[in-house]
C-alpha positions in Angstrom: 62.1 112.1 102.9 62.0 113.7 99.5 59.9 112.0 96.8 62.0 109.8 94.6 61.5 110.6 90.8 60.7 107.9 88.3 64.0 108.6 86.5 66.7 107.7 89.0 69.6 107.7 86.5 69.6 111.1 84.7 72.1 113.5 86.4 71.8 117.2 86.8 74.2 119.6 85.2 76.7 120.5 87.9 78.4 123.9 88.5 82.1 123.3 88.0 82.9 125.8 90.9 82.0 124.0 94.1 82.9 127.0 96.3 80.1 129.0 94.7 77.4 126.3 95.5 78.0 125.3 99.1 75.2 127.3 100.7 75.7 127.5 104.4 78.8 125.4 104.2 80.6 128.2 102.4 81.7 129.6 105.8 83.3 126.3 106.7 85.7 126.3 103.7 89.3 126.9 104.5 91.9 126.3 107.2 91.0 127.0 110.7 92.6 126.9 114.2 91.6 127.5 117.8 93.4 130.3 119.6 95.4 128.2 121.9 94.0 125.3 124.0 90.5 126.6 124.4 88.4 123.7 123.2 86.5 121.9 126.0 86.0 118.1 126.2 84.1 116.1 128.7 84.7 112.3 128.4 83.9 109.2 130.4 86.5 107.6 132.7 86.2 104.8 135.3 86.5 107.4 138.2 83.9 109.7 136.6 83.8 112.5 133.9 87.1 113.9 132.8 87.3 117.6 131.7 90.1 118.5 129.3 91.1 121.4 127.1 92.5 121.1 123.6 93.9 122.9 120.6 92.5 122.2 117.1 93.3 122.5 113.5 90.5 122.0 111.0 90.9 121.9 107.2 88.0 121.8 104.7 88.7 121.9 100.9 86.4 121.7 98.0 85.6 118.5 96.1 84.0 118.2 92.7 80.2 117.9 92.7 78.8 114.4 93.4 75.7 112.9 91.8 73.4 110.1 92.8 71.4 110.2 89.6 69.3 113.4 90.0 70.5 114.0 93.5 73.4 116.5 93.4 75.8 117.4 96.3 78.5 120.0 96.6 80.9 119.4 99.4 84.1 119.8 101.4 86.6 117.1 102.4 87.7 117.8 105.9 90.3 116.8 108.5 90.4 117.8 112.1 93.4 117.2 114.3 93.3 117.9 118.0 96.0 117.9 120.7 95.8 118.3 124.5 98.5 120.6 126.0 99.7 118.0 128.5 100.7 115.3 125.9 102.4 115.2 122.5 100.3 112.3 121.1 97.2 113.1 119.1 94.1 113.5 121.3 91.6 113.2 118.5 91.8 112.7 114.7 88.8 112.8 112.3 88.1 112.9 108.6 85.1 113.0 106.4 82.9 115.2 104.2 80.5 118.0 104.6 77.9 117.9 101.8 75.1 120.3 100.7 72.2 119.6 98.4 70.9 123.0 97.1 67.6 121.5 95.9 66.5 120.5 99.4 68.8 122.3 101.8 70.0 118.9 103.1 73.3 119.0 104.9 75.3 115.8 105.6 78.4 115.3 107.7 80.3 112.0 107.4 82.4 111.2 110.4 85.3 108.7 110.4 87.3 108.1 113.5 90.3 105.8 113.6 89.0 103.9 116.6 86.6 101.8 114.5 83.6 104.1 114.2 81.8 106.0 111.4 78.6 108.0 111.4 76.4 109.9 109.0 74.7 113.0 110.4 72.0 115.0 108.7 70.0 118.2 109.0 68.6 121.0 106.9 69.4 124.7 106.5 68.8 127.7 104.3 71.6 128.9 102.1 72.2 132.0 104.3 71.7 130.2 107.6 73.9 131.5 110.5 73.6 128.2 112.4 72.4 124.6 111.8 72.3 121.3 113.7 72.9 117.8 112.4 72.0 114.5 114.1 72.9 110.8 113.8 71.2 107.9 115.6 72.2 104.4 116.3 70.2 101.9 114.2 69.1 104.3 111.5 69.8 103.4 107.9 69.5 107.1 106.9 71.6 108.9 109.5 73.2 106.1 111.5 76.3 105.1 113.5 78.5 102.0 113.0 81.0 100.9 115.5 83.3 97.9 116.3 81.9 95.2 118.5 84.1 96.4 121.4 82.7 99.9 121.2 79.2 98.5 120.9 79.6 96.6 124.2 81.8 98.9 126.2 81.0 102.5 124.9 77.8 102.2 122.9 77.0 105.4 121.0 73.3 106.0 120.9 73.3 109.3 119.2 75.6 112.1 117.9 74.8 115.7 117.2 76.7 118.8 116.0 75.5 122.3 116.2 77.5 124.9 114.2 77.2 128.7 114.7 78.8 131.3 112.4 80.0 134.3 114.5 80.0 138.0 113.5 83.8 138.2 113.6 84.2 135.5 110.9 85.0 132.6 113.3 82.7 129.6 113.8 81.8 127.6 116.8 80.6 124.1 117.3 79.1 121.9 120.1 79.0 118.2 119.7 77.1 115.9 122.0 77.6 112.1 121.8 75.2 110.2 124.0 76.9 107.0 125.2 76.1 104.0 127.3 79.3 103.1 129.2 79.5 99.5 130.5 79.3 99.3 134.2 78.0 102.8 134.6 74.4 103.9 135.2 72.5 106.1 132.8 73.6 107.7 129.6 76.8 109.8 129.4 76.9 113.0 127.4 80.4 113.1 125.8 80.5 116.8 124.9 83.0 118.9 122.9 83.0 122.6 122.0 85.4 125.0 120.4 85.6 128.2 118.4 87.8 128.2 115.3 89.4 131.2 113.4 90.5 131.2 109.8 94.2 130.9 109.1 94.2 129.9 105.4 92.0 129.7 102.3 90.4 126.5 100.9 91.8 124.7 97.9 89.3 124.9 95.0 87.9 121.7 93.5 89.9 120.1 90.6 87.2 120.7 88.0 87.1 124.4 88.7 90.8 124.6 87.9 90.5 122.6 84.7 87.8 124.9 83.3 89.5 128.0 84.6 87.0 129.1 87.3 89.4 128.8 90.2 92.8 130.2 91.1 95.9 128.6 89.7 
């Protein structure tokens, strides 16, 4: 944990152009899609692990810099939407923020899932990192997980991690592992997802960059 300064109120001067200050998250900015149903999901069912494939669309657009007194984050607001080929209904929907603190190399991902679950995952990476890993742990006040009482009792999430790798062809890949205690089943289940996404569109610049004329109109 970084040392807290005596002055916790004075803010840093922020760069108005978020896309220029995202460090390793620069390569996540934009609109991305999988090439067909190539994502792989392993999830728990009563009869045992279920393996499914899926298609995904991921959007990450710049937000204005965010300050907690002297702490300064640059970030992306993201939305991922996932479908399985055998059904029309959404397979998975998720929103949140990717945040980067240049002073420390701290990376945060906020995870919000419309089944009554949120998480904050953290890790560190250099500005030019080609990969990084974030983790979240149940019970932590710094990088924790919060769920409904039903999920706590039936599908308790003990930890979550995401490992991101930037590929030479401009795509990026991820592997998520969610360690779960499923009621009535022995041991801990690893709910695993992985996919590779390819760029199909550019990110929206943050509002302030447009106001001051440092972004496209």
